[in-house]
Phi, psi and omega in degrees: 000155178266136179228169178234135184237140178281131177277157182295334183265011175103347178279184177221144180224153179277161178205158176255131182239131175236131183255148179284165177298158178084192181226012180273173179293149184211157173287161182242156179224121175267122183258123182262130190291158164287172177292350178288345179101184179277086188248188183299325179297316180292322177295322178296321178297318176299315180299319180297316181286331174297319178297336178272002175105015180252148164278112186248127181226132182239109180279151177278090185283356177260010185298333180287339179265305179199106182299145173074021180296139176203106185211173183251107181285356180275358171266164179300314181294320180294322178297317178298321178294318179299319179294322178293320178295317180300321180291327183269348188290132178258100185299318182296319179292326177296320176297319177299320179293323177293322176296319178297321178293319178300314179294320181298314184290330177292339179272353183290149185305327183276350186288139173262007177094347179268134183207143177231183183229139177227123184226155183229135175059244174309315180288343178295316176290322180297325177298318176299316180294329175291330176291331182264340188240359183225178178258023174305137188275354172194151180216138177229131179234131176259129175035054175288147181252132176090006180297327179300334180274355180243018182290346175296342178271354188300332179298340182275355180294121183241351181228163183302141178220140178230133177240137175252124186239128178280123184298333180252022182292115181292344180269348181227088185295164184308320180298319178295320178300316181295322179297314181297308182298319180295319180292317181293332180295343180268359185247127179298131178085000180251143179208149177229138180239129178255134184249098181301138178083351181269141178257172178306140179068029183294342182263000179280109189299332180260014184265161182286343181251017179301130179234102192303313184295314179294319180297317180297320179293314180297317181294321178293318177299318181295312181300316179294319180297312181294318178299318181296318188264343180248343182249323185285000000 
C-alpha cells in the first residue's frame, strides 16, 4: 500500500508499505532505494520481507528532485538521468528522511519497536550512514558507492552492520573495497563480504548484471543477519 510520511524539514514524501501476515507485533525494515527510484523491484523486496515477517517500508528518497521516479539507468538516456539525479541528490537530507521513516514505522500499530535498514546501490551507502547516524538496530547495504570516503564515521557504529561489495564494481575499485572490509573487520558486529566476479547491482533480479549465485549468497546472508538481530 502507498503511505505518506512527514519529513523533518516540513515536507512530505510517499512510501510503499508491506505488512506481514497475521495481526501480531512484528519487527520493521526500512528499505532504501536504488538510484532507479521507488520502482517495482523495491516494492517486490518489501513484499518479500513482509512475507518473512517484517513490516517493510520503502520511502521515495528522490521526492525532492522528482517524486515518483521510475526509470532504467541501463539505457543511454537513463544513465544520463541517473548522473543528473546523483549530482542533485542531497545525501544528508536523504538520511533525515530515512530517520523519519524509521520513527514513523516504529509508531505503527503492528510494530514491536525493533527496526533495521536495508539498502541497495544509492541506498547501500545510506544504509551504512544509518548505521553511523541513527539508532537502527541493524543495517545491511548492497554495493554502496563512496563508503570508503565515509569510513571516518565508522567509530559511531553501535549496532550490527553488513555490507555486500561487488568485486568487479567499477564504482568501487579494489583499493576502496579493501579499505571498507579492513575497517569493518575492526568493529564488533560489523562485517563486509566481497563477491568476486560480481558487478554493481548483481542482486537486482531484473538487471543486466544480475549474477544468480552471488545474489543468492548475499540474500541468504542478509536474511539470516536480519533475523538474528531483529527477531531473536
